N, C-alpha and C positions, 0 to 999 in steps of 0.2 A: 377503247382499251378497258377491259373488264378485269377487276381484281379477283373475281371468283372463278374458280376452275370448275367446269361442269362435267368432269369425267365421272364415271361410275365408281371408281375406287375412292374418291374423296367423299361421295355421298354415303358410302357404306360406313365410313369412319366418322361421320358427322354426329356429334353428341346431341345435336338439337332434334334429331329424329327419334321419336318415342320408341319406335320398333327396334332401334339399335342400342338403346340405353340399357346398361347392365347395373343391377343393384350393387352397392358397396358391400363387400364381405371382408371384415377385418381378419388379418392373419392371426393364427393361433400362436401365442407366446408361452413358452414354458414358465413354470412357477419360479425357477431359479434365475430367469432372465428378466423378471419384472424389476422396475426401479425401486429403490429403497423407500420405505415409508418413514419419512423423517419425523412426522408428527407422532407416530407410534413410538419411535426411538426416544424422542424428547419426553414423551409421557412416562416412559420407564425411568429415565434419568431423574425427572422431577419427582416421581413416586418414591424412588429409592432415597433421594435426598430428603423428602418429607418424613420418611420413617427414620432414617439414620440421624438426621440433625434436628428433627422435630420442628420443621418449618411448616406453618399452616399454609402460607402462600404457595409453597412448593407443592403441597398436596392438592390444593385447589387448581393450580395450573396443570397438574397431571390429569385431573378429571376433565378439564377443558380440552387438552390435547388428545385424551382418549376419545372424547366425543367427535373431535375433528377427524381422527383416524378411523373411527367407526363409520363416519359419513363418507369417507373417501376410500373405503375398503375395496381392494381389487381381487385378492386371493383369499377366499373364505377361510381355508384351513390355517394357513400360516399367519395371516393378519389377526385372526380371532384369538390365537394363542398369545400373541404379543399384546393385544388390547386387554385381554382378560388378566394377564400378569400385571400390566400397568395399572389397571383398575383395582386389583387387589392391593397393590402397594399404596395407591392413593387413598383407598378407603381405610386401610390399616393405619396410615399416617394421620388421617383425620380423626379416627377413633382414639388413637393414643394421644393426640394433641388436645382433643376436647374432653375426653372422659378419663384419660390416664392420670397417673400421679403427676403432681407439679414438678417442674424442673428445679433442681437445687439452686438456690440463690435468687429465685423469683417469687413474687407474691401472687396469689391467685384471688 
């Protein structure tokens, strides 16, 4: 009793045969159907919080999330716009925090 079927139809579909192997071709996904880039979104939120509330930690976290989003970028045009906006907010927050006027009620 053999567990292998030696018919010609099963040998044509056998993935172990190099002649019948087909390379993987990923399907094309539209830009609007891509999953959300959460690290880019979080970078924008932290960047805006760093500028608005003058939190240094928030601006540094925005830079870190920008780097992560840049490393995982899927769609060049859309993601680059979001990353550049988040990076501008983060840099703006760092410049105003470190080189801007002191906050009222704090000593520098």
